[in-house]
N, C-alpha and C positions, 0 to 999 in steps of 0.2 A: 121067485126069481123072474124078473121081467125079461132079461136077455143077457147074453155073454157079452161083456165089453173087451175089445182088444186093447193092446197097449197104446195104440194111437188114439182110440176113443178117449182113454184116460189121459193120455198126453194133452190132448187139445181141451179137455175139460179144465185140467189144471192150468193151462196157459190162459184160459178165458177167465178163470176164477181169480188168478193172480195178476189180471190186467197186463198180460204180456202179449196179447194178440193186438191190442191197440191201447194207447195211453187215454187215460179218462181224465175229465175236467173236474174231478170232485175234490172236495176238501180233505186235508190230510188225515184228520181223525177218522173220517169215514173210510178212506182208503185203508188205513191201518186196521179198522175193524173187518173189512171185507178181506184182508189178506191174512187175517189171524195173527196180527202182530208181526213185529219185524226183529229178527235176532240181530243183535247190535253189540258184540264184544268190542268191535272197532269202530269208533264213532262215525268216521266218513261212510261206513257201510250203510247207515241209516239214511243218508242224504242220497247215496247213489241208488239205493233200493227203491226210494220213492221217486227219484228222478226218472228211473227207467219205466215207471208206472203212470205217472201224473203229467198230464198236458200241461205246459207252460210252468213246471216246477221252479220254485223260487227257494234257493239255498237259505237265504236270510230268514224266510218266513218260517222255516222249520225251526231254527234257533229261537225265533220270536214265540213260537207255540210252546217250546220247552220252558221258556222264561214265564210265560203266562199261564203255566200249569195245564195247557189244553191236551198235551201229550206228555207221556211219562216214561222215564227210563228206570227200570228196576230188575233186580234179579228175580226172575219168574220161572218159566218152563225149563225144565232140566237143569235148574241151578245156573242158567246162563242170562246174560243181561239181554232184555227185550225192550223194545219201544212199543207202546200201546196208547191208545186213546185214554183220556181221563176217565171215561165212562166205563171202560173195560178193566182199569187197573184193579180195583178190588174184586172183580169177577174173576180174574186170572189169579190173584194173590191168594183169595180165600180157596178157589177151587183146588189149587195144588199144595196148599200150606201144610195139611196134615201128612201128605205123601213125602213131601220134601223133608219134614222133620223126622219121620220114621226111617227115611233112607239115611239121613245124616247120623241118626242115634245108632243104627246098624253099623255104620262104617267106622264110627268112633267108640264103640262100646267099651273097648280095652283102655282107652286114654282119655276119656272125658269125664269131667267132674260136674254133675248137674248143679250142685251148690255154687261152684265157682261161675258156671255159666249164667245162672239166675242172677247172681250179684252183678255180673258185668252187664246184663241186659238192664237191669234197674238203674245202674250208674249212667250207662250211655243214654238211656231213655231221658234222664234228667238232664243231661248235657245238652241233647238235641232239642230239648224244649227252649233253650237259649239261642242256639245258632247251629248251622250245619258243621259237620265235623269232617275233617280230612281222613283219609285212610291211614296215613303215618301217624296221626294223632291216635287213633284207635290202636294201632300196634304198640305205640309207647305206653298207653294206659293198660292194655290187657294182654298184649302179645299177638303175633300173627296167628298162632294156633287157635286162639279164641276168636279172632277177628274172622277167620274162615267159616266159623259155624254161628257167629252171633246173628247173622242175618236170616237164620232159619227160625230164631224165636223172637226177633223184633222186626217188624216190617219196615223196610227203609226204601228210599228212592235215591236216584243219582241226581244231584242237583246242578243245574247250570250255574257258572259257565263250563263247568267240567263236563266231558261227554259231548261236546259240540264240535263243529268243523274247526274252529279256531283253537280250541283247547281239548285235545282228543282223549286224554286219560279221564275216564269216568270215576273219579276218585274222592268226590265230595259228597257226603251222605246227609240226608235229612230224615226225619220221622215221617212215614206215609201218612199218619193220621193228621200231622200238621200241614203237610204239603198238599195232599190231596182232600182231606177230610175223613171223618170216621167211616168204617165199613158199614154198609147197610144191606148185607146180602148173605144169605144161609149157604152153607157147603153144597147142599143138594142143588140149589138154583145156580150157584156159581159154575159148578161141574157141568150143568146142563147147557148153560150157555157157552162154556168153554168148548164142548163137543160140537155144539152147533157152529161155533166160529171155525172149527177145524173142518167140518163137512163143507160148509160154505166156501172155504178157501182152498181146500185140497181134495175134496171128494170126487167120486165115491171112493171109499176106502174100507180096508179090513179093520176090525176092531184093535188088533195088535198094533197097527200103524198109528191109530189115534193115540193109543197107550204110550208108544215110543216117543211121539211128538210132545205130548203133555207132561210125560214124566209120571203117569198114574198107573197103578195096578190094572192089569187086563180085566179083573173081575169088577172093578169100579166102573170102567168104562161099560162094560157089558150090561151092568145094572141100570146105568143112565139110558143106554140105548133102548132098553126094554120099556122105558117110559115114553119114548118119542115115537111120532108118526114118521116112518121112513119109507123110501123106495129100496129095494132089494135087486141086486145084479149079481152076477158071477164074473170073475176073470177067466183068463185063459188057462189058468191052472186049476179051476174049479172052486177057487175060495169065494166066500160070500163077501160081497161089497155092499155097504150101506151108504145111503145119501138122503139128504134133505128133499121133501117133495118137489121144490122148485129149484133144484140145483141144475145149473147149465150143462148140457151135453151138446156141444157144437158137432157139426159134420166133421168126421175125422180127416176130411181132405181140406179143411179150412186152411188157407195160406198162413204161415207164421213168419212174421218179420224178424230181422236180426235183433237182437237184444242183449246189452251188456248187463251182467249181475254182479253185485259186490260180493266180498268174502262172506262165507258161510250164509248164503241165501237159503232159506229154509227148503225151496224147491229141490235143492240138491241133496238134502239130507236123506238118511236111510229110510225114513217113514214114506218117501215119496218115490221109492225104487220101481214101483209097479208102472210108473209113467214113462220110464226110460228117458227122462230128460237129461240124465247124466248117464250115457252109456257105460256099461260095466267095464269095458276095455280102457276107459279113460279115467275111472274113478281114483285110481293110484296117483294120477297126475295132478288130481286136485286136492284129495285127503290123502296124506301118508303119515305113518307113525313118526318119521323123521322130519315131518313138516306139520307141526301143531297148528299153525295157521293155515286156513284155506288160502285159496288165491282167486282173483277176479276171473271171471269166465264169460264167454259170449255164446249165444245161441244161434244156430242156423237151422231153419225148418224145425224148431221146437226142440233141439237137442244141443248139448254142449259141444261145440266144435273147435274150441281153442281157449286160449287164455289171454289176459291182458294185465298191463301194470301202467302205472303213471310215473313218468320221469320228470321230476322237477327240472325246470330250467334255471340257469344263473342269470340274474338280472343284468341287462334288460331282456334277455331271451325268455320266451314263453315256454312252459313245460309241455309235455306230450303224452298222450296215451298211446302206447305201443301195444301191439297184438300179435299172437303167433297161432296159426290154425295147426290143429293136430294132423290134419291130412290136407293135401292141395285142394284149393276151392276154385270153382269156375270164376272167370274174369268178373261176371256180373255180380256174383256173390262178394267177391273181393271188394268191389266198388261199394256195395251196400254196408259192408262191415266198416270200411274205412270212412264213410260218411258218419256213421253212428259213433265211431271213435273220435271224430272231429267234435261232434256234439258233447260227448263226455269230457273232452279236453276244456271245452269252453265252460263246463261245470266247475272244473278246478281253477279257473282262471281267477 
């Protein structure tokens, strides 16, 4: 163990690696690789998540990158939609494929028919050779029950214009091999890169947190970690944390600017609890069993301090980002939050 890291050490490390201490002038595929992909059940979250991290972000450019297949939307980690670079797509897909299938088979053991699924996969694969297929057509052909599982056995991507700012439902599917090209990576290599991506984006971390994020068994993660050269720390609870040799560890007193985050930003999910970016007293205000959709949040000094939403205007009036802090904020901080909200309003225009 090199040393014990406080929650504030881990908080600033996360902010730096997620490009939330300062916006970066990098290309979007590079940013997606640095941040470990971007969770994107709601299409505008992709745009907002990159806007808050990239200097001079251009909303139209992300749509163009989707159309040019330089970035890809697909159901990947934890069986949720993620946006990743083209180069990372097969690494993520192959890395979690077996674990996803085993999870689905356990979940549906008493009500699934392997022969029916194999037939559906073969028929859908032939159809996708001709054209992208809409989700409603898959339901009409095979039923919603089969559609929920067919992506576990046939690698598919979400094809634009679906899943974009202009058309938000990601409900048009293409075969990944046709859209991206055939896979060219082994499972071992894919899992190693996947874990490197996690540590580069969210480390230092405990192995169970890596497993939670990726949807892999802890034993699989531990085996991969044993093959890597790592730095080792402990947290304030005495747990071992691992990290890449060149992982950024800023001064814990580094100032953190106000930042607005989209729904389901991965920095707020359970795997990143050690950083206290979402204080536990506020977690139920953001994630709640009666509120399956997360809500937009904003950070003050590296922690969630309130929520925001966009209220569309009636033409010719412009819409507006409104925000509400959880506790009263100093006037200077309110001014900074308001300025960032105005910039987010412009993104929606």
